N, CA, C and O atoms as CSV, one atom per row, in Angstrom:
chain,resi,resn,atom,element,x,y,z
A,1,MET,N,N,-18.354,8.676,-20.207
A,1,MET,CA,C,-17.053,8.218,-19.229
A,1,MET,C,C,-16.073,9.654,-18.591
A,1,MET,O,O,-15.599,10.616,-19.195
A,2,ILE,N,N,-16.049,9.374,-17.504
A,2,ILE,CA,C,-15.186,10.402,-16.414
A,2,ILE,C,C,-13.717,10.214,-16.729
A,2,ILE,O,O,-13.474,9.007,-16.740
A,3,LYS,N,N,-12.482,11.053,-17.029
A,3,LYS,CA,C,-11.595,10.547,-17.069
A,3,LYS,C,C,-10.807,11.436,-15.905
A,3,LYS,O,O,-10.823,12.655,-16.076
A,4,LEU,N,N,-10.208,10.984,-14.885
A,4,LEU,CA,C,-9.697,11.315,-13.479
A,4,LEU,C,C,-8.428,11.713,-13.866
A,4,LEU,O,O,-7.994,12.607,-13.140
A,5,ALA,N,N,-7.454,11.262,-15.020
A,5,ALA,CA,C,-6.109,12.087,-14.988
A,5,ALA,C,C,-5.924,12.077,-16.190
A,5,ALA,O,O,-6.810,11.415,-16.731
A,6,PRO,N,N,-4.992,12.607,-17.112
A,6,PRO,CA,C,-4.525,12.248,-18.318
A,6,PRO,C,C,-4.160,11.049,-18.717
A,6,PRO,O,O,-3.581,10.387,-17.856
A,7,ALA,N,N,-4.363,10.385,-20.105
A,7,ALA,CA,C,-3.845,9.169,-20.346
A,7,ALA,C,C,-2.395,9.221,-20.523
A,7,ALA,O,O,-1.698,10.069,-21.081
A,8,GLY,N,N,-2.127,8.267,-20.000
A,8,GLY,CA,C,-0.360,8.051,-19.865
A,8,GLY,C,C,0.196,8.500,-19.062
A,8,GLY,O,O,1.392,8.251,-18.909
A,9,LEU,N,N,-0.443,9.276,-18.312
A,9,LEU,CA,C,0.230,9.594,-16.866
A,9,LEU,C,C,0.136,8.824,-15.808
A,9,LEU,O,O,-0.910,8.290,-15.437
A,10,LYS,N,N,1.262,8.719,-15.245
A,10,LYS,CA,C,1.847,7.629,-14.278
A,10,LYS,C,C,2.364,8.069,-13.033
A,10,LYS,O,O,3.327,8.834,-13.078
A,11,ASP,N,N,1.981,7.786,-12.106
A,11,ASP,CA,C,2.372,8.121,-10.720
A,11,ASP,C,C,3.917,7.405,-10.423
A,11,ASP,O,O,4.327,6.277,-10.697
A,12,ASP,N,N,4.568,8.535,-9.759
A,12,ASP,CA,C,6.103,8.111,-9.510
A,12,ASP,C,C,6.410,7.025,-8.443
A,12,ASP,O,O,7.520,6.494,-8.422
A,13,ILE,N,N,5.379,6.669,-7.502
A,13,ILE,CA,C,5.547,5.322,-6.534
A,13,ILE,C,C,4.237,4.719,-6.871
A,13,ILE,O,O,3.259,5.423,-7.122
A,14,GLU,N,N,4.195,3.067,-6.882
A,14,GLU,CA,C,2.960,2.321,-7.356
A,14,GLU,C,C,2.178,2.632,-6.135
A,14,GLU,O,O,2.807,3.134,-5.203
A,15,MET,N,N,0.608,2.366,-5.953
A,15,MET,CA,C,-0.199,2.175,-5.460
A,15,MET,C,C,0.154,1.319,-3.782
A,15,MET,O,O,-0.049,1.722,-2.637
A,16,ARG,N,N,0.757,0.002,-4.305
A,16,ARG,CA,C,0.816,-1.016,-3.380
A,16,ARG,C,C,2.099,-0.759,-2.527
A,16,ARG,O,O,2.506,-1.507,-1.638
A,17,LYS,N,N,2.674,0.412,-2.932
A,17,LYS,CA,C,3.674,0.609,-2.071
A,17,LYS,C,C,3.472,1.615,-1.082
A,17,LYS,O,O,3.865,1.715,0.081
A,18,VAL,N,N,2.614,2.494,-1.973
A,18,VAL,CA,C,2.073,3.585,-1.049
A,18,VAL,C,C,1.293,2.993,0.542
A,18,VAL,O,O,1.579,3.261,1.709
A,19,TYR,N,N,0.401,2.246,0.047
A,19,TYR,CA,C,-0.233,1.425,0.802
A,19,TYR,C,C,0.502,0.804,2.150
A,19,TYR,O,O,0.252,1.056,3.329
A,20,ALA,N,N,1.538,-0.133,1.563
A,20,ALA,CA,C,2.407,-0.499,2.540
A,20,ALA,C,C,3.436,0.455,3.340
A,20,ALA,O,O,4.033,0.182,4.381
A,21,GLY,N,N,3.477,1.409,2.731
A,21,GLY,CA,C,4.115,2.169,3.461
A,21,GLY,C,C,3.232,2.966,4.579
A,21,GLY,O,O,3.495,2.892,5.779
A,22,PHE,N,N,2.151,3.741,4.045
A,22,PHE,CA,C,1.147,4.380,5.083
A,22,PHE,C,C,0.838,3.134,6.455
A,22,PHE,O,O,0.616,3.497,7.610
A,23,VAL,N,N,0.876,1.952,6.109
A,23,VAL,CA,C,0.374,1.086,7.189
A,23,VAL,C,C,1.283,0.583,8.260
A,23,VAL,O,O,1.026,0.381,9.447
A,24,ALA,N,N,2.524,0.403,7.527
A,24,ALA,CA,C,4.088,0.504,7.937
A,24,ALA,C,C,4.195,1.797,8.895
A,24,ALA,O,O,4.851,1.652,9.926
A,25,GLY,N,N,3.618,3.015,8.644
A,25,GLY,CA,C,4.025,4.191,9.132
A,25,GLY,C,C,2.707,4.475,10.545
A,25,GLY,O,O,2.870,5.201,11.526
A,26,GLN,N,N,1.771,3.849,10.292
A,26,GLN,CA,C,0.736,3.617,11.434
A,26,GLN,C,C,0.816,2.923,12.463
A,26,GLN,O,O,0.221,3.166,13.512
A,27,ILE,N,N,1.776,1.721,12.201
A,27,ILE,CA,C,2.202,0.690,13.038
A,27,ILE,C,C,3.097,1.249,14.149
A,27,ILE,O,O,3.110,0.999,15.354
A,28,GLU,N,N,4.116,2.385,13.128
A,28,GLU,CA,C,5.261,2.744,13.886
A,28,GLU,C,C,4.814,3.358,14.554
A,28,GLU,O,O,5.530,3.326,15.555
A,29,ALA,N,N,3.325,4.519,14.855
A,29,ALA,CA,C,2.891,5.466,15.453
A,29,ALA,C,C,2.111,4.996,16.697
A,29,ALA,O,O,1.717,5.742,17.594
A,30,GLY,N,N,1.925,3.557,16.631
A,30,GLY,CA,C,1.315,2.779,17.743
A,30,GLY,C,C,-0.085,2.642,17.515
A,30,GLY,O,O,-0.723,2.204,18.473
A,31,SER,N,N,-0.953,3.014,16.085
A,31,SER,CA,C,-1.701,2.669,15.759
A,31,SER,C,C,-2.494,1.270,15.897
A,31,SER,O,O,-2.175,0.401,15.086
A,32,PRO,N,N,-3.242,1.043,16.605
A,32,PRO,CA,C,-3.847,-0.285,16.128
A,32,PRO,C,C,-4.081,-0.732,15.065
A,32,PRO,O,O,-5.123,-0.240,14.632
A,33,ILE,N,N,-3.526,-1.613,14.226
A,33,ILE,CA,C,-3.775,-2.085,12.571
A,33,ILE,C,C,-3.870,-3.466,12.590
A,33,ILE,O,O,-3.033,-4.268,13.004
A,34,ILE,N,N,-5.144,-3.712,12.025
A,34,ILE,CA,C,-5.148,-5.022,11.797
A,34,ILE,C,C,-5.219,-5.545,10.111
A,34,ILE,O,O,-6.290,-5.550,9.504
A,35,ALA,N,N,-4.200,-5.882,9.613
A,35,ALA,CA,C,-4.550,-5.860,8.255
A,35,ALA,C,C,-4.956,-7.360,7.648
A,35,ALA,O,O,-4.190,-8.297,7.873
A,36,LEU,N,N,-5.904,-7.525,7.046
A,36,LEU,CA,C,-5.996,-9.157,6.481
A,36,LEU,C,C,-5.939,-8.999,4.909
A,36,LEU,O,O,-6.753,-8.331,4.272
A,37,GLU,N,N,-4.937,-9.658,4.392
A,37,GLU,CA,C,-4.401,-9.516,3.309
A,37,GLU,C,C,-4.941,-10.916,2.181
A,37,GLU,O,O,-5.206,-10.922,0.979
A,38,ALA,N,N,-4.940,-12.044,3.266
A,38,ALA,CA,C,-4.978,-13.599,2.282
A,38,ALA,C,C,-3.649,-13.867,1.703
A,38,ALA,O,O,-2.571,-13.797,2.293
A,39,ASP,N,N,-3.859,-14.177,0.501
A,39,ASP,CA,C,-2.917,-14.724,-0.480
A,39,ASP,C,C,-2.218,-13.305,-1.106
A,39,ASP,O,O,-1.251,-13.341,-1.866
A,40,LEU,N,N,-2.694,-12.394,-0.780
A,40,LEU,CA,C,-2.338,-11.149,-1.568
A,40,LEU,C,C,-1.240,-10.222,-1.096
A,40,LEU,O,O,-1.046,-9.106,-1.577
A,41,MET,N,N,-0.403,-10.870,0.070
A,41,MET,CA,C,0.668,-10.274,0.682
A,41,MET,C,C,1.393,-9.601,0.248
A,41,MET,O,O,1.547,-8.407,0.505
A,42,SER,N,N,2.285,-10.624,-0.900
A,42,SER,CA,C,3.158,-10.324,-1.739
A,42,SER,C,C,2.772,-9.028,-2.858
A,42,SER,O,O,3.575,-8.138,-3.141
A,43,SER,N,N,1.678,-9.109,-3.297
A,43,SER,CA,C,1.378,-8.328,-4.474
A,43,SER,C,C,1.005,-7.099,-4.120
A,43,SER,O,O,1.153,-6.196,-4.943
A,44,MET,N,N,0.449,-6.820,-2.832
A,44,MET,CA,C,0.353,-5.568,-2.203
A,44,MET,C,C,1.433,-5.017,-1.454
A,44,MET,O,O,1.391,-3.936,-0.867
A,45,ALA,N,N,2.564,-5.931,-1.501
A,45,ALA,CA,C,3.681,-5.190,-0.923
A,45,ALA,C,C,3.790,-5.527,0.666
A,45,ALA,O,O,4.653,-5.145,1.456
A,46,MET,N,N,2.785,-6.261,0.873
A,46,MET,CA,C,2.625,-5.916,2.971
A,46,MET,C,C,3.612,-7.425,3.331
A,46,MET,O,O,3.519,-7.748,4.515
A,47,ASP,N,N,4.497,-8.333,2.492
A,47,ASP,CA,C,5.670,-8.705,3.019
A,47,ASP,C,C,6.621,-8.078,3.884
A,47,ASP,O,O,7.226,-8.340,4.923
A,48,SER,N,N,6.507,-7.047,2.961
A,48,SER,CA,C,8.012,-6.267,4.134
A,48,SER,C,C,7.286,-5.957,5.272
A,48,SER,O,O,7.675,-6.320,6.382
A,49,VAL,N,N,6.225,-5.294,5.101
A,49,VAL,CA,C,5.554,-4.669,6.481
A,49,VAL,C,C,5.896,-5.868,7.303
A,49,VAL,O,O,6.815,-5.827,8.121
A,50,ALA,N,N,5.008,-7.176,7.055
A,50,ALA,CA,C,5.038,-8.636,8.098
A,50,ALA,C,C,6.383,-8.563,8.586
A,50,ALA,O,O,6.485,-8.450,9.808
A,51,ARG,N,N,7.604,-8.609,7.807
A,51,ARG,CA,C,8.693,-8.725,8.270
A,51,ARG,C,C,9.384,-8.126,9.286
A,51,ARG,O,O,10.161,-8.745,10.013
A,52,ASP,N,N,9.099,-6.724,9.398
A,52,ASP,CA,C,9.440,-5.712,10.381
A,52,ASP,C,C,8.395,-6.082,11.816
A,52,ASP,O,O,8.463,-5.381,12.826
């Protein structure tokens, strides 16, 4: 097994918030973005992006 990070090491920001922030930033920059999330909108934190 390959370990990519030490055990117990956690990021300061949740991955779903990084993803939502990146998509929101691309939309603000005028990039043509299409995000299909199905019923995972809130679990991926995309509900805040959709409201904006």
